[in-house]
Every structure is written in structure tokens, then in C-alpha cells.
C-alpha positions as CSV (number, residue, x, y, z in Angstrom):
1,M,149.4,116.2,-100.7
2,V,152.0,113.3,-100.7
3,D,153.6,112.4,-104.0
4,E,151.9,109.7,-105.4
5,V,155.6,107.7,-105.5
6,F,155.8,108.5,-101.8
7,L,152.5,106.5,-101.1
8,Q,152.8,104.1,-103.8
9,N,155.9,102.9,-102.1
10,A,154.0,103.1,-98.3
11,V,151.6,100.9,-100.3
12,R,154.4,98.3,-100.9
13,I,155.6,98.6,-97.5
14,R,152.2,97.9,-95.7
15,R,151.2,94.9,-98.2
16,T,155.1,93.5,-97.4
17,Y,154.0,93.9,-93.7
18,L,150.7,92.3,-93.8
19,K,151.9,89.5,-96.4
20,M,154.3,88.5,-93.5
21,T,152.3,88.3,-90.4
22,N,149.6,86.6,-92.5
23,N,152.6,83.7,-92.4
24,M,153.1,84.1,-89.1
25,D,150.9,81.2,-88.4
26,L,153.7,79.0,-90.8
27,Y,156.1,80.2,-88.4
28,Q,154.5,79.5,-85.3
29,K,153.8,76.0,-86.2
30,K,157.4,75.4,-87.4
31,A,158.2,76.8,-83.8
32,K,155.9,74.8,-81.7
33,E,157.3,71.5,-83.9
34,I,161.0,72.6,-82.9
35,V,159.8,72.9,-78.8
36,G,158.2,69.8,-79.2
37,K,161.1,68.3,-80.1
38,L,163.4,69.9,-77.6
39,D,160.8,68.9,-75.1
40,E,161.1,64.8,-76.3
41,T,165.1,65.8,-75.5
42,L,165.0,66.5,-72.2
43,I,162.9,63.4,-71.6
44,K,165.5,61.7,-72.9
45,I,167.8,63.6,-70.9
46,D,166.4,62.5,-67.5
47,N,166.4,59.3,-68.6
48,L,170.0,59.3,-69.1
49,Q,170.2,60.8,-65.9
50,K,168.2,57.7,-64.3
51,V,170.5,55.1,-65.9
52,A,173.6,57.2,-64.6
53,E,171.8,57.3,-61.2
54,E,171.1,53.8,-61.3
55,D,174.7,52.5,-63.2
56,K,176.8,54.7,-60.0
57,K,174.9,52.6,-57.1
58,N,175.6,49.7,-58.7
59,S,178.9,51.1,-58.8
60,V,179.6,51.0,-62.3
61,V,181.7,53.6,-63.6
62,G,182.6,55.0,-67.3
63,N,180.1,53.6,-69.1
64,Q,180.4,54.5,-72.8
65,N,176.8,54.3,-74.1
66,L,175.7,56.7,-71.6
67,L,178.4,58.5,-72.6
68,N,177.6,58.3,-76.1
69,D,174.2,58.9,-75.9
70,L,174.5,61.8,-74.2
71,L,176.8,63.3,-76.8
72,G,173.6,62.0,-79.5
73,I,171.5,64.3,-77.2
74,L,173.7,66.9,-77.2
75,N,173.5,67.2,-81.0
76,D,169.9,66.8,-81.8
77,I,169.7,69.9,-78.9
78,D,172.6,71.7,-81.4
79,I,170.5,70.8,-84.2
80,E,166.8,71.9,-83.2
81,G,168.5,75.3,-82.5
82,K,170.2,75.8,-85.4
83,S,166.3,74.9,-87.2
84,L,164.9,77.3,-84.9
85,E,167.6,80.1,-85.9
86,D,167.3,79.5,-89.2
87,L,163.3,79.4,-89.2
88,V,163.4,83.3,-87.0
89,S,166.5,84.6,-88.5
90,P,165.1,85.7,-92.1
91,L,161.8,86.9,-90.5
92,N,163.7,89.3,-88.1
93,Q,165.9,90.3,-90.9
94,E,163.3,91.4,-93.2
95,I,161.4,92.6,-90.6
96,E,164.6,95.0,-89.9
97,K,164.4,96.0,-93.7
98,L,160.9,96.8,-93.6
99,G,162.0,99.2,-90.4
100,L,164.7,100.7,-92.8
101,E,162.6,101.5,-96.0
102,E,160.0,103.1,-93.9
103,Q,162.4,105.0,-92.1
104,E,163.8,105.7,-95.7
105,L,160.4,106.8,-97.0
106,Y,159.3,109.1,-94.0
107,R,162.7,111.2,-94.3
108,Q,162.4,111.5,-98.2
109,I,158.9,112.5,-98.0
110,K,159.8,114.9,-95.5
111,E,162.5,116.1,-97.5
112,K,160.3,116.4,-100.2
113,H,157.6,118.1,-98.3
114,Y,158.9,120.2,-95.8
115,D,156.1,122.0,-95.7
116,L,153.7,119.3,-94.0
117,T,153.5,118.6,-91.0
118,D,153.8,114.7,-89.3
119,E,150.0,114.5,-89.2
120,Q,149.1,115.6,-92.9
121,I,152.0,112.9,-93.7
122,I,150.6,110.6,-91.6
123,E,146.8,111.3,-92.5
124,S,147.8,111.3,-96.3
125,V,149.3,107.6,-95.7
126,K,147.1,106.4,-93.6
127,N,144.4,107.8,-96.2
128,R,145.9,106.0,-98.8
129,L,146.1,102.8,-97.3
130,I,142.7,102.7,-96.2
131,K,142.1,103.2,-100.1
132,E,143.9,100.3,-100.9
133,N,142.2,98.5,-98.0
134,L,145.4,97.5,-95.9
135,S,144.9,99.4,-92.6
């Protein structure tokens, strides 16, 4: 049987994982908002392209307002990209951290309980997670 301290660590890792997955709805909602803003930005770019083509037809050269508008749109894209990165980066870091904790826990269990098979270790942890209603 696997030591209680190891089982408690497995329970903690699983709880953290489940908490993160429960927050996925929030992340998904924010990501959809960002995608919506990016879609709006694409519409703005299309409108600027139409204005530029119209100006070209009318032999208008070097419209500074058009250039400023384009720079503003590019800045908006940069801000939204950073916002999406800020949203996803902590989640990725937490997932990586949990993965490393899980690997380290498994290594410690194997070191302490070298006589147990992988299947016995998995079954022991699985039973504990079921007991804690975390399966």
C-alpha cells in the first residue's frame, strides 16, 4: 500500500487540476471576447483597405489619416494579442507545474515502494481519489 503522505499529495494535485478545469469556462469566455475584438479589428482593416483603394482611384496620394488609422488598428491587435497571452500563459504554467509535481510524486512513490508494480501504485492512487470523490 502507498504511504498516506503520497496519497494526500495525489489528492492535492487532483483537486488543483479539477479547480483549473472548472475555471476553463471563464478562460473560454474571455478568449471568445478577445476573438470578437480581433474580428472587429479585421472589419476595420477591410474598411481601411476600401478607403485606400478609393483614394487610389481618385489619385489621392499619401493620406496621413489612413496611415494613422492603420497604426491604431495594429496597436489594437498588439494589445489584444498581449491580452490573450496574459490569459493563457498562467494557465499553461500551472498545467506544466502540475505535470512536474505528478512526475515527482510518482518518482518518490517508486523510490519508496520499489516492490509495488505500476498497476498497484495506480490502483492505490485511483482508489484514494474515488474515496475523496475526485475521480
